DSSP file (Angstrom, degrees, kcal/mol; ACC not computed):
  #  RESIDUE AA STRUCTURE BP1 BP2  ACC     N-H-->O    O-->H-N    N-H-->O    O-->H-N    TCO  KAPPA ALPHA  PHI   PSI    X-CA   Y-CA   Z-CA
    1    1 A M              0   0    0      0, 0.0     2,-0.2     0, 0.0     0, 0.0   0.000 360.0 360.0 360.0 133.4    0.0    0.0    0.0
    2    2 A S        -     0   0    0      2,-0.0     2,-0.4     0, 0.0     0, 0.0  -0.567 360.0-147.5 -93.1 158.9    1.4    3.4   -0.9
    3    3 A K        -     0   0    0     -2,-0.2     2,-0.5     2,-0.0     0, 0.0  -0.933   4.2-154.4-124.8 147.9    1.2    6.5    1.2
    4    4 A I        -     0   0    0     -2,-0.4     2,-0.5     2,-0.0    -2,-0.0  -0.992  12.6-164.9-120.5 127.6    0.9   10.2    0.3
    5    5 A I        -     0   0    0     -2,-0.5     2,-0.5     2,-0.0    -2,-0.0  -0.955   2.1-165.7-116.9 125.1    2.2   12.7    2.7
    6    6 A L        -     0   0    0     -2,-0.5     2,-0.4     2,-0.0    -2,-0.0  -0.926   7.0-165.0-108.5 131.6    1.3   16.4    2.5
    7    7 A E        +     0   0    0     -2,-0.5     2,-0.4     2,-0.0    -2,-0.0  -0.961   9.0 180.0-120.0 134.9    3.3   18.9    4.5
    8    8 A F        -     0   0    0     -2,-0.4     2,-0.6     9,-0.0    -2,-0.0  -0.999  15.4-148.5-132.2 130.9    2.3   22.4    5.3
    9    9 A D        -     0   0    0     -2,-0.4     4,-0.5     2,-0.0     3,-0.1  -0.875  48.8 -31.8-106.6 123.6    4.5   24.7    7.3
   10   10 A G  S >  S-     0   0    0     -2,-0.6     3,-1.0     1,-0.2     0, 0.0   0.159  86.8 -55.6  72.8 178.2    3.1   27.5    9.5
   11   11 A V  G >  S+     0   0    0      1,-0.2     3,-1.9     2,-0.2     4,-0.4   0.798 123.2  68.5 -67.2 -32.6    0.2   29.8    9.4
   12   12 A E  G 3  S+     0   0    0      1,-0.3    -1,-0.2     2,-0.1     3,-0.2   0.732 104.9  43.1 -64.8 -20.7    1.0   31.2    6.0
   13   13 A E  G <> S+     0   0    0     -3,-1.0     4,-2.1    -4,-0.5    -1,-0.3   0.228  82.5 105.3-105.4  12.6    0.1   27.8    4.4
   14   14 A Q  H <> S+     0   0    0     -3,-1.9     4,-2.3     1,-0.2     5,-0.2   0.892  79.3  50.7 -60.9 -42.1   -3.0   27.2    6.5
   15   15 A D  H  > S+     0   0    0     -4,-0.4     4,-2.3     1,-0.2    -1,-0.2   0.891 109.3  51.3 -64.0 -39.3   -5.3   28.0    3.6
   16   16 A D  H  > S+     0   0    0      2,-0.2     4,-2.2     1,-0.2    -1,-0.2   0.898 110.1  49.6 -63.8 -40.2   -3.4   25.5    1.4
   17   17 A A  H  X S+     0   0    0     -4,-2.1     4,-2.3     2,-0.2    -2,-0.2   0.920 110.8  49.0 -64.3 -44.1   -3.8   22.9    4.0
   18   18 A R  H  X S+     0   0    0     -4,-2.3     4,-1.9     1,-0.2    -2,-0.2   0.893 110.4  51.6 -64.3 -39.4   -7.5   23.5    4.4
   19   19 A T  H  < S+     0   0    0     -4,-2.3     4,-0.3     2,-0.2    -1,-0.2   0.920 110.8  47.9 -62.3 -44.1   -8.0   23.3    0.6
   20   20 A A  H >< S+     0   0    0     -4,-2.2     3,-0.8     1,-0.2     4,-0.2   0.894 114.3  46.1 -63.8 -40.4   -6.1   20.0    0.5
   21   21 A L  H 3< S+     0   0    0     -4,-2.3     3,-0.4     1,-0.2    -1,-0.2   0.782 111.8  51.3 -74.9 -26.6   -8.2   18.6    3.3
   22   22 A D  T >X S+     0   0    0     -4,-1.9     4,-1.8     1,-0.2     3,-0.6   0.335  75.7 106.7 -93.5   7.3  -11.5   19.8    2.0
   23   23 A G  H <> S+     0   0    0     -3,-0.8     4,-2.0    -4,-0.3    -1,-0.2   0.881  78.6  51.4 -54.1 -42.8  -11.1   18.4   -1.5
   24   24 A Y  H 3> S+     0   0    0     -3,-0.4     4,-2.3    -4,-0.2    -1,-0.3   0.838 106.3  55.3 -66.8 -30.9  -13.6   15.6   -1.0
   25   25 A K  H <> S+     0   0    0     -3,-0.6     4,-2.4     2,-0.2    -1,-0.2   0.893 106.8  50.6 -67.2 -39.0  -16.1   18.2    0.2
   26   26 A W  H  X S+     0   0    0     -4,-1.8     4,-2.5     2,-0.2     5,-0.2   0.907 109.6  50.8 -63.5 -41.6  -15.8   20.1   -3.0
   27   27 A K  H  X S+     0   0    0     -4,-2.0     4,-2.4     1,-0.2    -2,-0.2   0.928 111.5  47.5 -62.6 -44.2  -16.3   16.9   -5.0
   28   28 A L  H  X S+     0   0    0     -4,-2.3     4,-2.6     2,-0.2    -2,-0.2   0.893 111.3  51.3 -63.5 -39.8  -19.4   16.1   -3.0
   29   29 A A  H  X S+     0   0    0     -4,-2.4     4,-2.2     2,-0.2    -2,-0.2   0.922 112.2  45.6 -64.1 -43.9  -20.7   19.6   -3.5
   30   30 A M  H  X S+     0   0    0     -4,-2.5     4,-2.5     2,-0.2    -2,-0.2   0.874 112.1  52.1 -67.4 -36.9  -20.2   19.5   -7.2
   31   31 A W  H  X S+     0   0    0     -4,-2.4     4,-2.5    -5,-0.2    -2,-0.2   0.920 110.0  49.1 -64.2 -43.1  -21.8   16.0   -7.4
   32   32 A N  H  X S+     0   0    0     -4,-2.6     4,-2.2     2,-0.2    -2,-0.2   0.905 111.3  49.3 -62.9 -41.9  -24.8   17.4   -5.5
   33   33 A L  H  X S+     0   0    0     -4,-2.2     4,-2.5     2,-0.2     5,-0.2   0.928 111.0  50.1 -61.9 -45.2  -25.1   20.3   -7.9
   34   34 A D  H  X S+     0   0    0     -4,-2.5     4,-2.3     1,-0.2    -2,-0.2   0.913 111.8  47.9 -59.3 -44.0  -24.8   18.0  -10.9
   35   35 A Q  H  X S+     0   0    0     -4,-2.5     4,-2.6     2,-0.2    -1,-0.2   0.860 110.1  52.2 -67.2 -36.0  -27.6   15.8   -9.5
   36   36 A E  H  X S+     0   0    0     -4,-2.2     4,-2.5     2,-0.2    -2,-0.2   0.923 111.4  46.3 -65.7 -44.2  -29.8   18.8   -8.7
   37   37 A L  H  X S+     0   0    0     -4,-2.5     4,-1.9     2,-0.2     5,-0.2   0.892 113.1  50.7 -64.4 -39.4  -29.5   20.0  -12.3
   38   38 A R  H  X S+     0   0    0     -4,-2.3     4,-2.9    -5,-0.2     5,-0.3   0.935 111.7  47.2 -62.0 -47.2  -30.1   16.5  -13.6
   39   39 A S  H  X S+     0   0    0     -4,-2.6     4,-2.5     1,-0.2    -2,-0.2   0.915 111.4  50.0 -62.1 -45.1  -33.2   16.2  -11.5
   40   40 A K  H  < S+     0   0    0     -4,-2.5    -1,-0.2     1,-0.2    -2,-0.2   0.855 117.3  40.3 -65.8 -34.7  -34.6   19.5  -12.5
   41   41 A S  H >< S+     0   0    0     -4,-1.9     3,-0.7    -5,-0.2    -2,-0.2   0.882 117.2  47.6 -80.8 -38.3  -34.1   18.9  -16.2
   42   42 A K  H 3< S+     0   0    0     -4,-2.9    -2,-0.2     1,-0.2    -3,-0.2   0.885 118.5  38.6 -70.3 -38.9  -35.2   15.2  -16.1
   43   43 A Y  T 3< S+     0   0    0     -4,-2.5    -1,-0.2    -5,-0.3    -2,-0.1   0.116  81.9 135.6-103.7  21.9  -38.4   15.7  -14.1
   44   44 A A    <   -     0   0    0     -3,-0.7     2,-0.2     1,-0.1    -3,-0.1  -0.414  45.7-139.2 -66.5 143.8  -39.5   19.0  -15.7
   45   45 A S    >   -     0   0    0     -2,-0.1     3,-1.4     1,-0.1    -1,-0.1  -0.515  25.3-101.2-100.0 172.7  -43.2   19.1  -16.5
   46   46 A D  T 3  S+     0   0    0      1,-0.3    -1,-0.1    -2,-0.2    -2,-0.1   0.756 120.7  59.4 -63.7 -24.8  -44.9   20.6  -19.5
   47   47 A K  T 3  S+     0   0    0      2,-0.1    -1,-0.3     3,-0.0     2,-0.2   0.594  84.4 100.6 -83.1  -9.6  -45.9   23.7  -17.5
   48   48 A D  S <  S-     0   0    0     -3,-1.4    -4,-0.0     1,-0.1     3,-0.0  -0.497  90.2 -98.1 -74.3 145.6  -42.2   24.5  -16.8
   49   49 A D    >>  -     0   0    0     -2,-0.2     4,-2.0     1,-0.2     3,-0.6  -0.476  27.4-144.0 -62.7 121.2  -40.6   27.2  -18.9
   50   50 A P  H 3> S+     0   0    0      0, 0.0     4,-2.3     0, 0.0    -1,-0.2   0.800  99.2  58.2 -61.0 -28.5  -38.7   25.4  -21.7
   51   51 A N  H 3> S+     0   0    0      2,-0.2     4,-1.7     1,-0.2     5,-0.1   0.881 106.7  47.8 -67.6 -37.0  -36.0   28.1  -21.6
   52   52 A V  H <> S+     0   0    0     -3,-0.6     4,-1.9     2,-0.2    -1,-0.2   0.921 111.5  49.6 -68.7 -43.9  -35.4   27.3  -17.9
   53   53 A V  H  X S+     0   0    0     -4,-2.0     4,-1.8     1,-0.2    -2,-0.2   0.911 110.6  50.4 -61.4 -42.6  -35.3   23.6  -18.5
   54   54 A E  H  X S+     0   0    0     -4,-2.3     4,-2.5     1,-0.2    -1,-0.2   0.866 106.3  56.2 -62.8 -36.1  -32.8   24.2  -21.4
   55   55 A A  H  X S+     0   0    0     -4,-1.7     4,-2.9     2,-0.2    -1,-0.2   0.881 103.6  54.1 -63.3 -38.3  -30.7   26.3  -19.0
   56   56 A Y  H  X S+     0   0    0     -4,-1.9     4,-2.3     2,-0.2    -2,-0.2   0.936 109.9  47.1 -60.1 -46.0  -30.5   23.3  -16.6
   57   57 A Y  H  X S+     0   0    0     -4,-1.8     4,-2.3     1,-0.2    -2,-0.2   0.932 114.3  46.9 -59.8 -46.3  -29.2   21.1  -19.4
   58   58 A K  H  X S+     0   0    0     -4,-2.5     4,-2.6     1,-0.2    -2,-0.2   0.892 111.4  50.5 -66.3 -39.8  -26.6   23.8  -20.4
   59   59 A L  H  X S+     0   0    0     -4,-2.9     4,-2.6     2,-0.2    -1,-0.2   0.904 110.7  49.4 -64.2 -41.0  -25.5   24.4  -16.9
   60   60 A R  H  X S+     0   0    0     -4,-2.3     4,-2.2    -5,-0.2    -2,-0.2   0.919 112.4  47.9 -64.3 -42.4  -24.9   20.7  -16.3
   61   61 A E  H  X S+     0   0    0     -4,-2.3     4,-2.2     2,-0.2    -2,-0.2   0.905 112.0  49.8 -63.3 -41.9  -23.0   20.4  -19.5
   62   62 A E  H  X S+     0   0    0     -4,-2.6     4,-2.6     2,-0.2    -2,-0.2   0.903 108.6  52.9 -64.5 -41.5  -20.9   23.5  -18.5
   63   63 A L  H  X S+     0   0    0     -4,-2.6     4,-2.4     1,-0.2    -2,-0.2   0.936 111.5  45.8 -58.0 -47.4  -20.2   22.1  -15.1
   64   64 A R  H  X S+     0   0    0     -4,-2.2     4,-2.4     1,-0.2    -1,-0.2   0.859 111.1  52.8 -66.6 -35.3  -18.9   18.8  -16.6
   65   65 A D  H  X S+     0   0    0     -4,-2.2     4,-2.1     2,-0.2    -1,-0.2   0.915 109.9  48.7 -64.4 -42.7  -16.8   20.7  -19.2
   66   66 A I  H  X S+     0   0    0     -4,-2.6     4,-1.3     2,-0.2    -2,-0.2   0.937 112.4  47.7 -63.1 -46.7  -15.2   22.8  -16.4
   67   67 A L  H  <>S+     0   0    0     -4,-2.4     5,-3.0     1,-0.2     3,-0.4   0.909 111.1  51.8 -60.4 -41.7  -14.4   19.6  -14.4
   68   68 A N  H ><5S+     0   0    0     -4,-2.4     3,-1.8     1,-0.2    -1,-0.2   0.870 102.4  59.6 -62.7 -37.4  -13.0   18.0  -17.6
   69   69 A T  H 3<5S+     0   0    0     -4,-2.1    -1,-0.2     1,-0.3    -2,-0.2   0.858 109.7  43.3 -58.4 -35.6  -10.8   21.0  -18.2
   70   70 A Y  T 3<5S-     0   0    0     -4,-1.3    -1,-0.3    -3,-0.4    -2,-0.2   0.238 119.2-112.3 -94.3  12.5   -9.2   20.3  -14.8
   71   71 A N  T < 5S+     0   0    0     -3,-1.8     2,-0.3     1,-0.2    -3,-0.2   0.879  72.0 140.7  58.4  40.4   -9.1   16.6  -15.4
   72   72 A L      < -     0   0    0     -5,-3.0     2,-0.3    -8,-0.1    -1,-0.2  -0.820  32.9-165.5-113.3 153.4  -11.6   16.0  -12.7
   73   73 A S        -     0   0    0     -2,-0.3    -9,-0.0    -3,-0.1   -46,-0.0  -0.987  24.1-149.3-138.2 146.9  -14.5   13.5  -12.7
   74   74 A L              0   0    0     -2,-0.3    -1,-0.1     1,-0.2   -43,-0.0   0.535 360.0 360.0 -88.6  -8.0  -17.6   13.1  -10.6
   75   75 A D              0   0    0    -44,-0.0    -1,-0.2     0, 0.0     0, 0.0   0.474 360.0 360.0 -79.9 360.0  -17.6    9.3  -11.1
């Protein structure tokens, strides 16, 4: 089994340490956003504004494009 060790020195690197430790929270937040956009577009009814529903599709696609740009995946 391999290990990864991250070292941060002092208060000046405190933000970097918090960012490294919170990475999984960011992934969960983005996954939740993706699922919310999926749900809103998939379960839209006929009475929903088609422009809004299309915006959900486009936002979800944009989110995935941004993640792909950074070589990130929600899977």
